[in-house]
C-alpha positions as CSV (number, residue, x, y, z in Angstrom):
1,M,76.2,104.1,103.4
2,K,79.8,105.0,103.8
3,R,81.8,103.2,106.2
4,P,85.0,104.6,108.1
5,F,88.3,103.0,107.0
6,L,91.8,102.9,108.1
7,I,95.0,104.0,106.1
8,L,98.1,102.4,107.4
9,E,101.4,104.0,106.0
10,N,104.1,101.6,104.9
11,K,106.8,103.1,107.1
12,Y,110.3,102.0,107.8
13,Q,110.7,98.6,109.8
14,G,113.7,99.2,111.9
15,N,115.2,102.0,114.1
16,I,116.3,105.5,113.0
17,R,120.1,105.7,112.3
18,A,121.7,108.7,114.2
19,V,123.1,111.0,111.9
20,R,123.5,114.8,111.9
21,N,124.4,117.7,109.8
22,I,125.4,115.8,106.7
23,R,127.3,117.7,104.1
24,L,128.4,115.8,100.9
25,D,131.8,116.5,99.6
26,P,131.9,116.1,95.9
27,S,135.7,115.7,95.8
28,L,135.1,112.3,97.3
29,P,133.2,109.3,95.7
30,I,129.7,109.7,96.4
31,Y,127.4,106.5,96.0
32,F,123.8,107.0,94.7
33,C,121.0,104.7,94.5
34,I,117.6,104.1,92.8
35,T,115.8,101.2,94.6
36,G,112.5,99.5,94.3
37,T,110.1,99.0,91.3
38,L,111.8,100.2,88.2
39,S,109.3,101.5,85.6
40,P,108.4,104.6,83.4
41,S,106.0,106.0,86.2
42,F,108.6,105.7,88.7
43,G,111.1,107.6,86.4
44,T,113.9,105.2,86.5
45,L,115.3,106.1,83.2
46,E,115.0,109.9,83.7
47,G,117.0,109.3,87.0
48,L,119.6,107.3,85.2
49,T,119.9,109.9,82.5
50,W,120.1,112.8,85.0
51,F,122.9,111.0,86.8
52,Q,124.8,110.6,83.6
53,K,125.0,114.4,83.4
54,L,126.6,114.6,86.8
55,L,129.4,112.2,85.6
56,E,130.4,114.8,83.1
57,A,131.9,116.8,86.1
58,Y,132.1,113.9,88.7
59,P,133.4,110.8,86.9
60,H,134.2,109.4,90.4
61,F,130.5,109.1,91.4
62,Q,128.6,105.8,91.3
63,L,125.3,104.7,90.9
64,T,123.5,101.4,91.6
65,I,120.0,100.7,90.3
66,I,118.3,97.7,92.1
67,G,114.9,96.4,91.9
68,H,112.1,94.6,90.1
69,C,111.6,95.8,86.5
70,P,108.3,94.3,85.2
71,I,108.6,95.6,81.6
72,P,111.0,93.6,79.5
73,A,111.3,96.4,77.0
74,Y,112.1,99.0,79.6
75,Q,114.6,96.5,81.1
76,R,116.5,96.5,78.0
77,Q,116.3,100.3,77.5
78,L,117.9,100.4,81.2
79,H,120.7,98.1,80.4
80,Q,121.4,99.9,77.1
81,E,121.7,103.2,78.9
82,A,123.7,101.9,81.8
83,A,126.2,100.1,79.5
84,K,127.7,103.4,78.3
85,Y,129.2,104.0,81.7
86,D,131.3,101.8,84.2
87,Q,130.0,103.9,87.0
88,I,126.3,102.7,86.7
89,H,125.7,99.3,88.1
90,L,122.1,97.5,87.5
91,V,120.7,94.8,89.7
92,I,117.5,94.2,88.0
93,S,115.2,91.3,88.0
94,D,111.9,89.9,86.5
95,L,110.9,89.0,90.0
96,P,110.9,91.2,93.2
97,I,114.3,91.3,94.8
98,P,114.6,90.4,98.4
99,H,114.2,93.5,100.7
100,D,117.4,92.6,102.6
101,Q,119.3,93.0,99.4
102,I,117.8,96.3,98.6
103,Q,118.4,97.7,102.3
104,E,122.1,96.8,101.9
105,V,122.3,99.0,98.8
106,L,120.4,101.7,100.7
107,R,122.6,101.6,103.7
108,S,125.7,101.9,101.6
109,A,124.4,105.0,99.7
110,Q,125.2,108.6,100.5
111,A,122.3,109.8,98.4
112,A,119.2,108.4,97.0
113,I,117.5,109.4,93.7
114,L,113.8,109.3,93.6
115,P,112.7,110.3,90.1
116,Y,109.0,109.5,90.2
117,Q,106.6,111.0,87.6
118,I,103.9,113.1,89.3
119,Q,100.9,111.3,88.2
120,P,97.5,111.3,89.9
121,A,98.1,107.8,91.3
122,I,101.4,108.9,92.9
123,R,100.9,112.6,93.7
124,E,99.2,112.1,97.0
125,K,101.0,109.0,98.2
126,M,103.8,108.8,100.5
127,P,106.4,106.2,99.1
128,T,107.9,104.1,101.5
129,K,111.6,105.0,100.2
130,L,110.9,108.4,101.8
131,F,110.4,106.8,105.2
132,E,113.3,104.6,104.6
133,C,115.7,107.1,103.5
134,A,114.6,109.5,106.3
135,A,115.2,106.8,108.9
136,L,118.7,105.7,107.5
137,G,119.7,109.2,107.2
138,I,120.3,109.4,103.5
139,P,119.6,112.6,101.8
140,V,117.3,112.4,98.7
141,L,117.1,114.1,95.4
142,M,113.4,113.8,94.5
143,T,110.8,114.9,92.1
144,P,109.2,118.3,93.3
145,N,105.9,117.6,95.4
146,P,104.6,119.8,98.1
147,K,103.5,116.8,100.2
148,W,106.9,115.1,100.1
149,E,108.6,118.5,100.6
150,K,106.7,119.2,103.7
151,F,107.6,115.9,105.1
152,Y,111.2,116.5,104.7
153,H,111.3,120.2,105.5
154,N,111.7,119.9,109.5
155,F,114.8,117.9,109.4
156,T,116.2,118.9,105.8
157,G,116.0,115.3,104.6
158,G,115.9,116.2,100.7
159,F,116.1,118.5,97.8
160,S,113.7,118.9,94.8
161,V,114.9,118.2,91.3
162,D,113.2,118.4,87.9
163,F,114.8,115.3,86.4
164,Q,113.5,116.2,82.9
165,Q,115.7,119.3,82.7
166,T,119.2,117.4,82.3
167,D,120.7,120.6,81.0
168,Q,120.4,122.0,84.4
169,A,121.5,118.9,86.2
170,L,124.9,120.2,87.3
171,A,123.8,123.6,88.5
172,T,120.9,122.0,90.4
173,F,123.3,119.5,92.1
174,Q,125.5,122.5,93.2
175,Q,122.4,123.6,95.0
176,F,122.0,120.2,96.7
177,L,125.6,120.3,97.8
178,S,125.2,123.7,99.6
179,L,122.7,122.3,102.1
180,T,123.3,120.6,105.3
181,Y,121.1,117.6,105.6
182,F,119.4,116.2,108.8
183,S,120.3,119.2,110.9
184,T,117.5,118.2,113.3
185,P,116.6,114.7,114.5
186,V,114.2,112.6,112.4
187,P,110.9,112.1,114.3
188,E,109.9,108.5,115.2
189,S,106.8,109.1,113.0
190,V,108.7,107.6,110.2
191,L,108.9,104.2,111.9
192,W,106.3,101.5,111.3
193,K,106.0,101.0,115.1
194,T,103.9,104.2,115.2
195,E,101.4,102.6,112.8
196,K,101.6,99.2,114.4
197,L,99.1,100.1,117.4
198,H,96.6,101.3,114.8
199,F,96.9,98.0,112.9
200,Q,96.6,95.9,116.0
201,E,93.4,98.0,117.0
202,A,92.0,97.5,113.6
203,I,92.7,93.6,113.6
204,Q,90.9,93.5,117.2
205,N,87.9,95.5,116.2
206,L,87.4,93.0,113.3
207,L,87.6,90.0,115.6
208,S,85.5,91.4,118.3
């Protein structure tokens, strides 16, 4: 017999940062970030390689990659690629990095790169980083996914990129620059407090 269950989304714990009508100016330094778990399934190397192509035209851009990398060989590969460019900075650990440290990098970024590989285990999920970037007013370059695109559509919070096509990186980035982001307010549904009541009710039901 099937029992009902409750799914709680891991949304942003905090308040929405008030931003409006963001346009990125490529003549100025733009700080990008890749945060969270760093692994092949999350496409970290693809995101790094894609960013390297941007540096050919925009050598004043910067990228910080910060997170937990559980695969030693993959960590070495990231270090080898990042070492080729002074503009790419790695903060990688064998253990999870404190959330406050990751938040500091996010808050300092003008754009976030989310190069997930679309696998069955990821396709239908809403990564926490989508909620975080929405709440903090950070435009995202993300792997195409209809569910994620629908989430960002109403307030223009992101732009879809095929990170495998590095030969198209500069042309795609020009399209990204042509848009105005966060043209309408971000809804409070991106915040954890909208899930908190459901969580409290679930706990109360278990205890009653």
